[in-house]
Residue, then its C-alpha position, 0 to 999 in steps of 0.5 A: m106760851s103756856n097756861s096754867d092748865g096746859t092749853t097753849n095760846s099765841g093769839g093774846g088769850p084767853f077769848y070770850w064772847c061779849l053778849r053786849h057787844n056780839r064780838v070776841e074780847t080777850d083779857r085787854n078789853v073783856c067786859p064784866a063777867r055778867v055779860t061774857m062767856g068763856p074764857y075760849r083757847s081760840p076766838s073761833e071757840a068764842e064765836q062758835a059759844l052762843a051756838r054751842v049753848a043753843k046745841r046744848n039746851e036742845q039736848l037737855d030739853a030732849e033728856d027731859a022731856q025722855w025722863t018725864g014723858e013729854q014729846p019735846 
């Protein structure tokens, strides 16, 4: 099955990470957008959402510290 963005999924996606329930959800059972992250192409990508955010935040904090001359 092809999505409008050209990606394909065969597992019932798109997938979301629910911050309320700490689980992967799909369009069939997704919580409101204010408590979800996504969409992602696979359950695995959704499960990694918080780790990816933490890594990006670390990178941005380091860039900010370098920009301002502070120690991270």
